[in-house]
N, C-alpha and C positions, 0 to 999 in steps of 0.2 A: 603445438599449440598450447597455452597455457590460459588460465583463467585471467590471467593480469593482461595478456597479451590481446585478448578476446576483447576483455572489457574495456581497453583502451580506443577501441573503435565505435562504440556505441555512441547514443546520442548525447545520452547523460553522463560522461566519462569524467566531467570537471564538477559534477554536483556528488554529494554524499549520497551512502546507501541509502535508499525508501525504506522507511520502518512503518509507517502507517500510511494507507491508501484508501479514501472516503469515495467511493463510487454512488453518487446520489442517482434519484429515479427510482429505486425498487429494482434496477437491472442487477442481476447476480451475475454479472460476466465483466471481462476486462477488455475484451477485444482485442486481443494480441499488443496491449498497451504497455509497453517497455517491458514487458515478460521477462528478458534476464534481471532487471534491476527489482523485479517485483517477487524475485525467488523466496525471499525471506521475510516478507514486508509481512504485518497484518492486514487484512482486508474489512471494511466496513462497507455496508450496505442498508444505509437508510432508507426508507421508503418515500421521503419527500424528494420534491424537484430539487434543482439546484436553487430557483431563485426564492424558496424558501428555507434554505439551508442558512438558518441565521445564526446566531451566538450561542443561543439555548441548544439548538442542535448540534454546534461543534463542540460544547461543552457536554454533551450524551455522548458524543463520539469520542472523546478525551476519557470520559469516565470509562466507558465500556474497553477501551485500550487498555486503561491502568488495571485491568481486571485479568488480562491475558496473561498465558504463561508462555516467556517467549523462550523456545527452543533453538532457534535458527536452525532446524534440519536433524537436531540431534532427537533420538528417542529416547523416550523416559522412561 
């Protein structure tokens, strides 16, 4: 079994890799949601709930994302 053969059977096999996942409501967990696809993703946990996640909150999330050092599993 290779990484490629395994990943082609996943739900998101036709989607690009996830770079950034936003989990609203202040919960700091992903509840087994797309674990394989999130392996190198940056995770963001704002304290607001989804109905309050507006354009300003999205801009804050993107600003935080741009400050991160993406290493894709490599040790610095």
